[in-house]
C-alpha positions, 0 to 999 in steps of 0.5 A: 477526548472521552473514554468511548473515543479512546477505547475505539482508537485502541481497538482499531489499532490492534485490528491493524494487522499486515498479513501481507507476508504470510500470503506472499509465501505462495511463490506466484507473487512477491512483496513490494513497498512504494510510494504513491505518486498520483491518484488515477480514476476508478481507485487506481494509483501510480506506485513508485517502488522503494523496496522489493524482494526482486532487486530489478523492481525498485525504482519502477513505476506500477499501476496499483489498485486497492485490495479487497478488505481496503476497498471494503473499509474505504481506506483512503490512500493519497499521493506521498503515502507509503503503501505495501502491496504484491506484484504477480509474477505473471503480470510485472506492471500491476500491483495489488495495494494491501497496506497503508502505512501510517508514516508518509514518505516524500511527497512528490508533489511539492517542490523544495 
């Protein structure tokens, strides 16, 4: 790999900052971590919550959509990806996906 490609990769890693935690302090929403179970039409996803600020949300299945910056930069989200997002306290069945983690979770589509 040449110098130009290596420079672009390091610049991309520096830009990849997760601002979900600062924005979650507003009080009307809370942060979740989950695994994408399936992809639905119109960039919607079925997300299984693995970790949340509220313990009642763990192991729930939510309907997730991509946040603005992820949509703008066309970040691809596939089944099995670990994602971060937030849930509004007014609608507990939907979430906004704000970050896709590089580490993949267990893939629910493969059988062992």
